[in-house]
C-alpha positions in Angstrom: 112.8 69.8 116.9 109.6 71.7 116.4 106.8 69.6 114.8 105.1 70.7 111.6 101.9 71.2 113.6 103.5 73.4 116.3 105.6 75.4 113.8 102.6 76.0 111.6 100.3 77.1 114.4 102.9 79.5 115.8 103.4 81.1 112.4 99.7 81.4 111.7 99.1 83.0 115.1 101.9 85.5 114.6 100.7 86.5 111.1 97.1 86.8 112.4 98.3 89.1 115.2 100.4 91.2 112.8 97.4 91.5 110.6 95.0 92.7 113.3 97.6 95.2 114.6 98.0 96.4 111.0 94.3 96.9 110.6 94.0 98.8 114.0 97.0 101.0 113.1 95.6 101.7 109.6 92.1 102.6 110.9 93.4 104.8 113.7 96.0 106.8 111.8 93.7 107.5 108.8 91.2 109.3 111.1 90.9 113.1 110.5 93.5 115.0 112.5 95.5 112.0 113.6 99.1 112.1 112.5 102.1 109.8 112.9 103.4 106.3 112.4 102.0 105.6 108.9 103.6 107.2 105.8 101.7 110.2 104.6 101.9 109.2 100.9 100.4 105.8 101.7 97.6 107.6 103.7 96.3 109.4 100.6 95.2 106.2 98.8 95.8 103.3 101.2 98.4 102.1 98.7 101.9 103.1 97.8 101.5 103.9 94.1 104.4 104.4 91.7 104.0 106.1 88.4 100.4 107.0 89.2 100.2 109.5 86.3 101.9 107.2 83.7 99.2 105.3 81.7 99.6 101.6 81.6 102.6 101.7 83.9 101.4 102.6 87.3 101.8 100.2 90.3 98.2 99.0 89.6 98.9 98.3 85.9 102.1 96.4 86.8 100.1 94.4 89.5 98.0 93.1 86.6 101.0 92.2 84.5 102.8 90.5 87.4 99.8 88.6 88.7 99.0 87.2 85.2 102.6 86.4 84.3 103.4 84.4 87.5 100.0 82.8 87.5 100.8 81.4 84.1 104.1 80.0 85.4 102.3 78.5 88.4 99.8 77.0 86.0 102.5 75.4 83.9 104.1 73.9 86.9 100.8 72.6 88.1 100.1 70.8 84.8 103.5 69.2 85.0 103.6 68.3 88.7 100.0 67.7 89.9 100.2 63.9 89.4 103.5 63.4 91.1 103.1 61.2 94.2 103.0 63.3 97.3 102.0 66.5 95.5 98.3 66.0 96.0 97.9 68.3 99.1 99.9 71.1 97.6 98.3 70.8 94.2 94.7 71.0 95.6 94.9 74.7 96.2 96.7 75.7 93.1 93.8 76.2 90.6 92.0 78.5 93.1 95.2 80.4 93.8 95.7 81.0 90.1 92.1 82.1 89.7 92.2 84.4 92.7 95.6 85.9 91.7 94.4 86.7 88.2 91.2 88.1 89.7 93.3 90.2 92.0 95.3 91.5 89.1 92.2 92.3 87.1 90.8 94.3 90.1 94.0 96.4 90.1 93.7 96.8 86.4 90.2 98.2 86.9 91.7 100.6 89.6 94.3 101.7 87.0 91.5 102.4 84.5 90.0 104.6 87.2 93.1 106.8 87.2 92.5 107.4 83.5 88.7 107.7 83.8 87.3 108.2 87.3 83.8 107.5 86.2 84.7 103.8 85.6 85.2 103.0 89.4 83.9 99.6 90.5 83.6 100.6 94.1 83.2 104.2 95.1 86.0 106.1 96.8 83.8 107.1 99.7 82.2 103.7 100.2 78.9 104.8 98.7 77.2 101.7 97.2 75.3 104.0 94.8 78.6 104.7 93.0 79.0 101.0 92.3 76.3 99.4 90.1 75.0 96.0 91.2 76.4 94.3 88.2 80.0 95.6 88.9 79.8 94.4 92.5 78.6 91.0 91.3 81.6 90.8 89.0 84.0 91.9 91.7 82.6 89.3 94.1 82.6 86.5 91.6 86.1 87.1 90.1 87.9 88.4 93.1 86.5 87.4 96.4 85.0 84.0 95.5 88.1 82.4 94.0 90.3 84.1 96.7 88.2 82.5 99.5 88.0 79.2 97.6 91.8 79.1 97.6 91.9 79.7 101.3 89.0 77.5 102.3 88.8 74.7 99.6 86.6 72.5 101.8 83.8 75.0 102.2 80.6 74.5 100.2 80.4 76.7 97.1 77.0 77.9 98.0 78.2 79.1 101.4 81.3 80.7 99.8 79.0 82.6 97.4 77.0 84.0 100.3 80.2 84.9 102.2 81.8 86.5 99.1 78.7 88.6 98.5 78.6 89.8 102.1 82.4 90.7 102.1 82.0 92.4 98.7 79.1 94.5 100.0 80.9 95.3 103.2 83.9 96.6 101.3 81.7 99.4 99.7 81.5 101.0 103.1 85.3 101.3 103.5 87.1 104.6 102.9 89.4 104.3 99.9 92.5 104.5 102.1 91.2 101.4 104.0 90.3 99.2 101.1 93.7 97.4 101.1 93.6 97.0 104.9 90.1 95.5 104.6 91.1 93.0 101.9 94.3 92.0 103.7 92.5 91.6 107.1 89.7 89.5 105.7 92.3 87.4 103.7 94.7 86.7 106.6 92.0 86.1 109.2 90.3 83.6 106.9 93.6 81.9 106.2 94.6 81.7 109.8 91.2 80.3 111.0 90.8 77.8 108.2 94.3 76.5 108.8 94.1 76.4 112.5 90.8 74.5 112.3 92.4 71.6 110.3 92.6 68.1 111.8 95.7 67.1 113.7 96.7 64.7 110.8 96.5 67.5 108.3 98.6 69.8 110.6 101.3 67.1 110.9 101.9 67.2 107.1 105.0 69.2 106.0 102.8 71.3 103.7 101.0 72.7 106.7 104.0 74.5 108.1 105.3 75.4 104.6 102.0 77.1 103.7 102.1 79.0 107.0 105.6 80.3 106.2 104.4 81.7 102.8 102.2 84.1 104.7 105.2 85.8 106.4 106.6 87.6 103.4 103.3 89.3 102.3 102.6 90.7 105.8 106.1 92.0 106.1 105.8 93.7 102.7 102.4 95.2 103.7 103.8 96.8 106.8 106.8 98.1 104.8 104.4 99.7 102.3 102.3 101.4 105.0 105.3 102.7 107.0 108.0 103.4 104.4 106.2 104.3 101.2 107.9 107.6 100.6 111.2 106.4 102.1 111.9 103.7 99.6 108.9 101.5 98.8 107.4 103.6 96.1 110.7 104.1 94.3 111.1 100.3 94.3 107.8 99.8 92.5 105.1 100.5 95.0 102.1 98.2 95.6 103.2 95.7 92.8 105.8 94.5 95.4 102.9 93.3 97.6 101.2 91.4 94.8 104.5 89.9 93.7 105.1 88.8 97.3 101.9 86.7 97.4 102.3 84.8 94.1 106.1 84.4 94.5 105.6 83.0 98.0 103.1 80.4 96.6 105.5 79.6 93.8 108.3 79.0 96.3 105.9 76.8 98.4 105.0 74.7 95.3 108.5 74.4 94.1 109.8 73.3 97.5 107.0 70.7 97.8 108.1 69.3 94.4 111.7 69.3 95.4 111.0 67.4 98.6 108.6 64.8 97.2 110.8 64.1 94.1 113.9 63.6 96.3 111.8 61.5 98.7 110.7 59.3 95.8 114.2 59.0 94.5 115.4 58.0 98.0 112.7 55.3 98.2 113.5 54.0 94.8 117.2 53.9 95.5 116.7 52.1 98.8 114.5 49.4 97.0 117.2 48.9 94.4 119.9 48.4 97.0 117.8 45.9 98.9 117.4 43.7 95.8 
């Protein structure tokens, strides 16, 4: 049987590879004059957007609703389960996951506002930092990138995280709008893979290590589907909100499975003790 360490490492390497290939494909096929592979509807914005012209009900609006709703559910579960024996490892990342997910949703909400009022853009379409006031970049870095990276790398010093978040936020201003999602996903998955692969052997031998790796599979599959099949079926199914949902739902499944395992394990131990008396 494959160990938790080996299984987790295999999954992380596979997701990392899929992410890098995704980024290369996105960059190459959004070059002027290059056609093929990626969906042409996705190519326009770098997202598959449903109901773009419908105020408060575009894919970006619904991203905000979905992210906040499921973050609240995860928060409730966290308050109920965080002190259960065995849940310490899984619970450690939950607060930052909630903060980053809500920040993610708010970022999409800001993008939805931009549909209604283009002058309210946080980061310019053409990657021009002059279109993004310093204060708006600071907010974006503080409420999107910082909690996101904190969730991924909880052991990293906050001062270092602040510097990294600032650099990544500024770097994003140089991305074409159709590459903004590819940029975020690449940074996110590379950071996850390297932070997890650098853990100690003892940490990798925990069941949570492989489970957390598995949660990364669904979002990358959804991301590829969005880029390749936007006009075929993805947009009609809801568009980019499916990607946001895939992230928070994967974390919820991870947390619920950890709870199921540890509560059953605790019951088994208690039952064994009772029988031995």
